[in-house]
One Martini backbone bead per residue (centre of mass of N, CA, C, O) as a GRO file, in nm:
protein
  381
    1UNK     BB    1   0.829  -1.675  -0.108
    2UNK     BB    2   0.932  -1.460   0.122
    3UNK     BB    3   1.261  -1.387   0.253
    4UNK     BB    4   1.580  -1.320   0.332
    5UNK     BB    5   1.660  -1.243   0.044
    6UNK     BB    6   1.466  -0.998   0.029
    7UNK     BB    7   1.560  -0.851   0.281
    8UNK     BB    8   1.853  -0.807   0.193
    9UNK     BB    9   1.786  -0.630  -0.055
   10UNK     BB   10   1.669  -0.399   0.123
   11UNK     BB   11   1.926  -0.329   0.291
   12UNK     BB   12   2.075  -0.207   0.025
   13UNK     BB   13   1.783  -0.021  -0.011
   14UNK     BB   14   1.664   0.190   0.238
   15UNK     BB   15   1.515   0.433   0.077
   16UNK     BB   16   1.218   0.265   0.101
   17UNK     BB   17   1.194   0.327   0.417
   18UNK     BB   18   0.878   0.412   0.519
   19UNK     BB   19   0.684   0.608   0.764
   20UNK     BB   20   0.371   0.635   0.853
   21UNK     BB   21   0.134   0.857   0.910
   22UNK     BB   22  -0.132   0.886   1.116
   23UNK     BB   23  -0.327   1.052   0.935
   24UNK     BB   24  -0.327   0.851   0.693
   25UNK     BB   25  -0.443   0.613   0.850
   26UNK     BB   26  -0.707   0.741   0.952
   27UNK     BB   27  -0.832   0.814   0.670
   28UNK     BB   28  -0.855   0.507   0.577
   29UNK     BB   29  -0.978   0.334   0.823
   30UNK     BB   30  -1.273   0.458   0.826
   31UNK     BB   31  -1.376   0.254   0.587
   32UNK     BB   32  -1.327  -0.037   0.783
   33UNK     BB   33  -1.466  -0.080   1.057
   34UNK     BB   34  -1.653  -0.336   1.008
   35UNK     BB   35  -1.401  -0.540   0.957
   36UNK     BB   36  -1.269  -0.546   1.268
   37UNK     BB   37  -1.466  -0.702   1.415
   38UNK     BB   38  -1.336  -0.972   1.580
   39UNK     BB   39  -1.033  -0.926   1.492
   40UNK     BB   40  -0.709  -1.006   1.367
   41UNK     BB   41  -0.431  -0.792   1.370
   42UNK     BB   42  -0.152  -0.736   1.143
   43UNK     BB   43   0.184  -0.589   1.200
   44UNK     BB   44   0.481  -0.698   0.998
   45UNK     BB   45   0.688  -0.412   0.933
   46UNK     BB   46   0.716  -0.305   1.240
   47UNK     BB   47   0.775  -0.146   1.511
   48UNK     BB   48   0.545  -0.134   1.745
   49UNK     BB   49   0.642   0.154   1.892
   50UNK     BB   50   0.704   0.308   1.604
   51UNK     BB   51   0.434   0.241   1.483
   52UNK     BB   52   0.136   0.384   1.367
   53UNK     BB   53  -0.027   0.130   1.336
   54UNK     BB   54  -0.013   0.038   1.625
   55UNK     BB   55  -0.121   0.294   1.753
   56UNK     BB   56  -0.396   0.297   1.621
   57UNK     BB   57  -0.498   0.009   1.716
   58UNK     BB   58  -0.449   0.034   2.026
   59UNK     BB   59  -0.621   0.308   2.065
   60UNK     BB   60  -0.875   0.147   1.890
   61UNK     BB   61  -0.951  -0.133   2.002
   62UNK     BB   62  -1.243  -0.087   2.121
   63UNK     BB   63  -1.386   0.069   1.891
   64UNK     BB   64  -1.330  -0.176   1.681
   65UNK     BB   65  -1.343  -0.465   1.824
   66UNK     BB   66  -1.096  -0.623   1.883
   67UNK     BB   67  -0.937  -0.926   1.950
   68UNK     BB   68  -0.642  -0.876   1.808
   69UNK     BB   69  -0.294  -0.760   1.834
   70UNK     BB   70  -0.019  -0.775   1.598
   71UNK     BB   71   0.342  -0.711   1.624
   72UNK     BB   72   0.638  -0.669   1.416
   73UNK     BB   73   1.000  -0.698   1.387
   74UNK     BB   74   1.316  -0.642   1.261
   75UNK     BB   75   1.651  -0.630   1.345
   76UNK     BB   76   1.719  -0.389   1.105
   77UNK     BB   77   1.552  -0.168   1.189
   78UNK     BB   78   1.612   0.169   1.170
   79UNK     BB   79   1.387   0.245   1.424
   80UNK     BB   80   1.459   0.049   1.629
   81UNK     BB   81   1.462   0.194   1.942
   82UNK     BB   82   1.456   0.525   1.889
   83UNK     BB   83   1.205   0.619   2.086
   84UNK     BB   84   1.210   0.357   2.267
   85UNK     BB   85   1.270   0.180   2.561
   86UNK     BB   86   1.392  -0.138   2.696
   87UNK     BB   87   1.320  -0.423   2.899
   88UNK     BB   88   1.430  -0.746   3.039
   89UNK     BB   89   1.315  -1.003   3.194
   90UNK     BB   90   1.375  -1.314   3.319
   91UNK     BB   91   1.108  -1.426   3.167
   92UNK     BB   92   1.114  -1.241   2.879
   93UNK     BB   93   0.965  -0.998   2.942
   94UNK     BB   94   0.879  -0.695   2.794
   95UNK     BB   95   0.951  -0.339   2.849
   96UNK     BB   96   0.890   0.003   2.870
   97UNK     BB   97   1.052   0.320   2.875
   98UNK     BB   98   0.992   0.676   3.009
   99UNK     BB   99   1.267   0.733   3.129
  100UNK     BB  100   1.618   0.791   3.247
  101UNK     BB  101   1.683   0.511   3.301
  102UNK     BB  102   1.922   0.304   3.295
  103UNK     BB  103   2.000   0.053   3.027
  104UNK     BB  104   2.151  -0.233   2.897
  105UNK     BB  105   1.948  -0.252   2.629
  106UNK     BB  106   1.976   0.009   2.452
  107UNK     BB  107   2.192  -0.118   2.220
  108UNK     BB  108   1.980  -0.341   2.159
  109UNK     BB  109   1.865  -0.528   1.880
  110UNK     BB  110   1.534  -0.672   1.883
  111UNK     BB  111   1.320  -0.898   1.787
  112UNK     BB  112   0.959  -0.854   1.817
  113UNK     BB  113   0.644  -0.911   1.987
  114UNK     BB  114   0.306  -0.792   1.990
  115UNK     BB  115   0.032  -0.881   2.218
  116UNK     BB  116  -0.312  -0.780   2.202
  117UNK     BB  117  -0.625  -0.818   2.421
  118UNK     BB  118  -0.599  -0.546   2.599
  119UNK     BB  119  -0.756  -0.216   2.675
  120UNK     BB  120  -0.684   0.010   2.952
  121UNK     BB  121  -0.705   0.192   3.233
  122UNK     BB  122  -0.416   0.232   3.467
  123UNK     BB  123  -0.418   0.548   3.599
  124UNK     BB  124  -0.712   0.700   3.635
  125UNK     BB  125  -0.768   0.937   3.395
  126UNK     BB  126  -1.001   0.820   3.175
  127UNK     BB  127  -0.786   0.708   2.972
  128UNK     BB  128  -0.598   0.617   2.668
  129UNK     BB  129  -0.251   0.540   2.635
  130UNK     BB  130   0.081   0.452   2.598
  131UNK     BB  131   0.119   0.411   2.904
  132UNK     BB  132  -0.096   0.193   2.934
  133UNK     BB  133   0.025  -0.004   2.732
  134UNK     BB  134   0.297  -0.041   2.878
  135UNK     BB  135   0.174  -0.146   3.145
  136UNK     BB  136   0.039  -0.402   3.027
  137UNK     BB  137   0.310  -0.529   2.965
  138UNK     BB  138   0.444  -0.523   3.248
  139UNK     BB  139   0.195  -0.699   3.390
  140UNK     BB  140   0.097  -0.920   3.152
  141UNK     BB  141  -0.172  -0.870   2.984
  142UNK     BB  142   0.041  -0.832   2.774
  143UNK     BB  143   0.266  -0.925   2.503
  144UNK     BB  144   0.640  -0.893   2.509
  145UNK     BB  145   0.847  -1.069   2.279
  146UNK     BB  146   1.105  -1.240   2.169
  147UNK     BB  147   1.238  -1.348   1.889
  148UNK     BB  148   1.418  -1.611   1.744
  149UNK     BB  149   1.456  -1.448   1.503
  150UNK     BB  150   1.461  -1.160   1.270
  151UNK     BB  151   1.146  -1.081   1.174
  152UNK     BB  152   1.079  -1.182   0.915
  153UNK     BB  153   0.784  -1.221   0.745
  154UNK     BB  154   0.903  -1.511   0.611
  155UNK     BB  155   0.927  -1.649   0.862
  156UNK     BB  156   0.801  -1.903   1.036
  157UNK     BB  157   0.692  -1.739   1.287
  158UNK     BB  158   0.551  -1.515   1.110
  159UNK     BB  159   0.367  -1.710   0.950
  160UNK     BB  160   0.205  -1.800   1.195
  161UNK     BB  161   0.084  -1.518   1.245
  162UNK     BB  162  -0.051  -1.498   0.970
  163UNK     BB  163  -0.247  -1.736   1.007
  164UNK     BB  164  -0.398  -1.593   1.252
  165UNK     BB  165  -0.481  -1.372   1.080
  166UNK     BB  166  -0.726  -1.161   0.919
  167UNK     BB  167  -0.564  -0.877   0.911
  168UNK     BB  168  -0.346  -0.672   0.713
  169UNK     BB  169  -0.150  -0.380   0.833
  170UNK     BB  170   0.078  -0.189   0.623
  171UNK     BB  171   0.429  -0.084   0.525
  172UNK     BB  172   0.602  -0.197   0.291
  173UNK     BB  173   0.862  -0.219   0.119
  174UNK     BB  174   0.871  -0.127  -0.204
  175UNK     BB  175   1.087  -0.349  -0.299
  176UNK     BB  176   0.869  -0.584  -0.167
  177UNK     BB  177   0.580  -0.582  -0.279
  178UNK     BB  178   0.544  -0.837  -0.448
  179UNK     BB  179   0.626  -1.045  -0.230
  180UNK     BB  180   0.433  -0.958  -0.009
  181UNK     BB  181   0.169  -0.990  -0.163
  182UNK     BB  182   0.214  -1.289  -0.234
  183UNK     BB  183   0.189  -1.387   0.058
  184UNK     BB  184  -0.101  -1.294   0.115
  185UNK     BB  185  -0.228  -1.457  -0.115
  186UNK     BB  186  -0.129  -1.740  -0.036
  187UNK     BB  187  -0.282  -1.697   0.263
  188UNK     BB  188  -0.561  -1.561   0.227
  189UNK     BB  189  -0.560  -1.244   0.293
  190UNK     BB  190  -0.650  -0.969   0.441
  191UNK     BB  191  -0.589  -0.616   0.329
  192UNK     BB  192  -0.386  -0.307   0.411
  193UNK     BB  193  -0.167  -0.140   0.188
  194UNK     BB  194   0.131   0.014   0.082
  195UNK     BB  195   0.201   0.180  -0.239
  196UNK     BB  196   0.268   0.213  -0.567
  197UNK     BB  197   0.092   0.279  -0.851
  198UNK     BB  198   0.288   0.112  -1.042
  199UNK     BB  199   0.201  -0.173  -0.927
  200UNK     BB  200  -0.046  -0.225  -1.104
  201UNK     BB  201   0.147  -0.324  -1.367
  202UNK     BB  202   0.239  -0.566  -1.256
  203UNK     BB  203   0.252  -0.894  -1.339
  204UNK     BB  204   0.162  -0.992  -1.037
  205UNK     BB  205  -0.084  -0.771  -0.998
  206UNK     BB  206  -0.290  -0.715  -1.232
  207UNK     BB  207  -0.459  -0.984  -1.223
  208UNK     BB  208  -0.605  -0.900  -0.956
  209UNK     BB  209  -0.768  -0.671  -1.080
  210UNK     BB  210  -0.910  -0.838  -1.303
  211UNK     BB  211  -1.030  -1.049  -1.070
  212UNK     BB  212  -1.130  -0.883  -0.821
  213UNK     BB  213  -0.876  -0.904  -0.574
  214UNK     BB  214  -0.798  -0.593  -0.626
  215UNK     BB  215  -0.762  -0.254  -0.485
  216UNK     BB  216  -0.807   0.070  -0.421
  217UNK     BB  217  -0.831   0.302  -0.209
  218UNK     BB  218  -0.998   0.607  -0.073
  219UNK     BB  219  -0.783   0.856   0.026
  220UNK     BB  220  -0.576   0.819  -0.228
  221UNK     BB  221  -0.534   0.997  -0.567
  222UNK     BB  222  -0.303   1.217  -0.511
  223UNK     BB  223  -0.002   1.324  -0.494
  224UNK     BB  224   0.165   1.351  -0.187
  225UNK     BB  225   0.360   1.201   0.088
  226UNK     BB  226   0.455   1.187   0.419
  227UNK     BB  227   0.758   1.029   0.542
  228UNK     BB  228   0.930   0.870   0.757
  229UNK     BB  229   1.281   0.847   0.838
  230UNK     BB  230   1.574   0.771   0.906
  231UNK     BB  231   1.836   0.939   1.056
  232UNK     BB  232   2.041   0.850   0.801
  233UNK     BB  233   1.888   1.014   0.605
  234UNK     BB  234   1.933   1.197   0.328
  235UNK     BB  235   1.875   1.560   0.274
  236UNK     BB  236   1.913   1.568  -0.089
  237UNK     BB  237   1.604   1.610  -0.163
  238UNK     BB  238   1.316   1.668  -0.275
  239UNK     BB  239   1.093   1.678   0.011
  240UNK     BB  240   1.267   1.723   0.242
  241UNK     BB  241   1.276   1.703   0.616
  242UNK     BB  242   1.175   1.847   0.939
  243UNK     BB  243   0.979   1.791   1.196
  244UNK     BB  244   0.878   2.019   1.431
  245UNK     BB  245   0.734   1.834   1.645
  246UNK     BB  246   0.945   1.563   1.639
  247UNK     BB  247   1.233   1.579   1.469
  248UNK     BB  248   1.179   1.418   1.215
  249UNK     BB  249   1.242   1.275   0.931
  250UNK     BB  250   1.137   1.351   0.586
  251UNK     BB  251   0.948   1.240   0.290
  252UNK     BB  252   0.818   1.301  -0.025
  253UNK     BB  253   0.579   1.089  -0.197
  254UNK     BB  254   0.489   0.973  -0.499
  255UNK     BB  255   0.223   0.759  -0.585
  256UNK     BB  256   0.051   0.687  -0.345
  257UNK     BB  257  -0.116   0.381  -0.220
  258UNK     BB  258  -0.385   0.185  -0.148
  259UNK     BB  259  -0.413  -0.169  -0.083
  260UNK     BB  260  -0.700  -0.396  -0.136
  261UNK     BB  261  -0.966  -0.666  -0.030
  262UNK     BB  262  -1.168  -0.465   0.097
  263UNK     BB  263  -1.483  -0.374   0.096
  264UNK     BB  264  -1.620  -0.063  -0.032
  265UNK     BB  265  -1.848   0.172  -0.133
  266UNK     BB  266  -1.657   0.362  -0.305
  267UNK     BB  267  -1.599   0.143  -0.543
  268UNK     BB  268  -1.931   0.181  -0.636
  269UNK     BB  269  -1.905   0.449  -0.757
  270UNK     BB  270  -2.023   0.631  -1.009
  271UNK     BB  271  -1.913   0.753  -1.299
  272UNK     BB  272  -1.930   1.059  -1.448
  273UNK     BB  273  -2.031   1.092  -1.791
  274UNK     BB  274  -1.998   1.365  -2.055
  275UNK     BB  275  -1.872   1.242  -2.291
  276UNK     BB  276  -1.844   1.200  -2.651
  277UNK     BB  277  -1.798   1.021  -2.929
  278UNK     BB  278  -1.519   1.082  -3.155
  279UNK     BB  279  -1.281   1.020  -3.389
  280UNK     BB  280  -1.114   1.279  -3.340
  281UNK     BB  281  -1.091   1.270  -3.015
  282UNK     BB  282  -1.070   0.929  -3.052
  283UNK     BB  283  -0.819   0.767  -3.139
  284UNK     BB  284  -0.663   0.503  -3.280
  285UNK     BB  285  -0.457   0.263  -3.266
  286UNK     BB  286  -0.214   0.103  -3.471
  287UNK     BB  287  -0.166  -0.171  -3.255
  288UNK     BB  288  -0.476  -0.136  -3.144
  289UNK     BB  289  -0.828  -0.196  -3.073
  290UNK     BB  290  -0.833   0.125  -2.955
  291UNK     BB  291  -0.892   0.406  -2.774
  292UNK     BB  292  -0.787   0.725  -2.679
  293UNK     BB  293  -0.765   0.827  -2.323
  294UNK     BB  294  -0.603   1.074  -2.154
  295UNK     BB  295  -0.849   1.103  -1.947
  296UNK     BB  296  -1.071   0.994  -1.722
  297UNK     BB  297  -1.279   1.237  -1.764
  298UNK     BB  298  -1.294   1.152  -2.097
  299UNK     BB  299  -1.484   0.931  -2.090
  300UNK     BB  300  -1.708   0.797  -2.285
  301UNK     BB  301  -2.058   0.716  -2.262
  302UNK     BB  302  -2.091   0.579  -2.587
  303UNK     BB  303  -1.862   0.353  -2.567
  304UNK     BB  304  -1.823  -0.008  -2.633
  305UNK     BB  305  -1.537  -0.031  -2.658
  306UNK     BB  306  -1.208  -0.010  -2.640
  307UNK     BB  307  -0.996   0.155  -2.383
  308UNK     BB  308  -0.733   0.384  -2.322
  309UNK     BB  309  -0.595   0.441  -1.996
  310UNK     BB  310  -0.475   0.554  -1.730
  311UNK     BB  311  -0.369   0.421  -1.427
  312UNK     BB  312  -0.544   0.635  -1.258
  313UNK     BB  313  -0.820   0.499  -1.307
  314UNK     BB  314  -0.811   0.311  -1.050
  315UNK     BB  315  -0.929   0.532  -0.855
  316UNK     BB  316  -1.232   0.498  -1.023
  317UNK     BB  317  -1.288   0.206  -1.016
  318UNK     BB  318  -1.585   0.025  -1.126
  319UNK     BB  319  -1.694  -0.303  -1.154
  320UNK     BB  320  -1.997  -0.225  -1.245
  321UNK     BB  321  -1.900  -0.031  -1.500
  322UNK     BB  322  -1.621  -0.188  -1.554
  323UNK     BB  323  -1.385  -0.347  -1.770
  324UNK     BB  324  -1.091  -0.529  -1.758
  325UNK     BB  325  -0.874  -0.629  -2.020
  326UNK     BB  326  -0.587  -0.471  -1.980
  327UNK     BB  327  -0.239  -0.411  -2.068
  328UNK     BB  328  -0.009  -0.289  -2.274
  329UNK     BB  329   0.243  -0.458  -2.165
  330UNK     BB  330   0.069  -0.736  -2.222
  331UNK     BB  331  -0.059  -0.697  -2.520
  332UNK     BB  332   0.231  -0.596  -2.627
  333UNK     BB  333   0.478  -0.838  -2.771
  334UNK     BB  334   0.531  -0.667  -3.042
  335UNK     BB  335   0.707  -0.527  -3.331
  336UNK     BB  336   0.652  -0.368  -3.605
  337UNK     BB  337   0.776  -0.250  -3.898
  338UNK     BB  338   0.604   0.004  -3.902
  339UNK     BB  339   0.698   0.116  -3.628
  340UNK     BB  340   1.002   0.115  -3.680
  341UNK     BB  341   0.973   0.326  -3.922
  342UNK     BB  342   0.768   0.563  -3.769
  343UNK     BB  343   0.907   0.554  -3.492
  344UNK     BB  344   1.124   0.690  -3.272
  345UNK     BB  345   1.005   0.485  -3.053
  346UNK     BB  346   1.049   0.138  -3.000
  347UNK     BB  347   0.815  -0.060  -2.791
  348UNK     BB  348   0.731  -0.288  -2.589
  349UNK     BB  349   0.409  -0.227  -2.443
  350UNK     BB  350   0.299  -0.014  -2.664
  351UNK     BB  351   0.121   0.244  -2.781
  352UNK     BB  352   0.009   0.394  -3.100
  353UNK     BB  353   0.000   0.704  -3.280
  354UNK     BB  354  -0.108   0.899  -3.537
  355UNK     BB  355   0.022   1.212  -3.658
  356UNK     BB  356  -0.034   1.262  -3.986
  357UNK     BB  357   0.298   1.252  -4.106
  358UNK     BB  358   0.416   0.941  -4.102
  359UNK     BB  359   0.405   0.921  -3.786
  360UNK     BB  360   0.470   0.792  -3.457
  361UNK     BB  361   0.345   0.776  -3.115
  362UNK     BB  362   0.418   0.717  -2.792
  363UNK     BB  363   0.264   0.580  -2.515
  364UNK     BB  364   0.171   0.544  -2.228
  365UNK     BB  365   0.063   0.359  -2.004
  366UNK     BB  366  -0.218   0.130  -2.038
  367UNK     BB  367  -0.554   0.078  -1.969
  368UNK     BB  368  -0.797  -0.161  -2.061
  369UNK     BB  369  -1.139  -0.083  -2.132
  370UNK     BB  370  -1.502  -0.140  -2.060
  371UNK     BB  371  -1.822  -0.052  -2.093
  372UNK     BB  372  -2.108  -0.205  -1.958
  373UNK     BB  373  -2.309   0.082  -1.990
  374UNK     BB  374  -2.362   0.223  -2.254
  375UNK     BB  375  -2.470   0.463  -2.430
  376UNK     BB  376  -2.646   0.580  -2.678
  377UNK     BB  377  -2.583   0.707  -2.961
  378UNK     BB  378  -2.602   0.990  -3.127
  379UNK     BB  379  -2.753   1.107  -3.392
  380UNK     BB  380  -2.679   1.241  -3.673
  381UNK     BB  381  -2.790   1.544  -3.843
   0.00000   0.00000   0.00000
């Protein structure tokens, strides 16, 4: 179970604390609408009023038919309180300020929780926006209260909120992905979270894919995504910039994916396979009985044996069409003398191909799959 130890490790490397843009959230959430009706949603890794996850769910509260929305933040959140200011009443109820009125709480960072059970128009303008949401907190129809601890998702009070939740939706720090996912699995929660595609091959994560208990989301399959970063983030790397509309710093991150255990019809779409197997085009590895398939689009339609494919295959993985056998880094746990002698780089967890000149070449990480319904091979003429 992740706790303060893991949170502290993230504090020392806050360069992986990225804040998801609203457009990316909207593009993914549209696939799960039926799952949210009458459910309690928890966003437990961001400041409620700074997080676009909170904004998405609170402004779509009625359209999605949510029962309750809960959001929490931790005390050292880099953007906590940076966009909106709050005041605390004698009763302990917190509310947000939208004007320039001075407030003694401005410089205080406090972990708090937002609990929303109703969203409606309070201004009479015929719509619902964040001003209405703030007013509902102010008048006590929804609750915004300070947490007794530091707001770490693994703290006792936040775990109680996790027990209450039906679905968790958030962007955990990438450095805590394994621990965070482990907590969700331990508490048997449904979730939609963001992580790096390389997390697919983690020792703690890959078995969940094999057991059909975890899969990738529908909206992101390639390229990079822009994430907002704290104001003190140095813009000294490629892909950094300042958003013209909001004035906030951002960085573009490669290999981002949604991870979920909520079923959607897109993951059952059959991949169209047009290539056919030939020994020349699909050589076998020298240290594992499977053929090399360099690109997902090149998977042969008529091969019944095991195939090594790139980890990006998981973007197209259909559990009705393919079986996941394993991953190279888990299947290859020793290096033979033959590979030591003929490969320039010998490494545990890698497949090797014969170059045809007495040497072997190391392959990138591979997922090993098998086609459940291969076509019959065409007979050679």
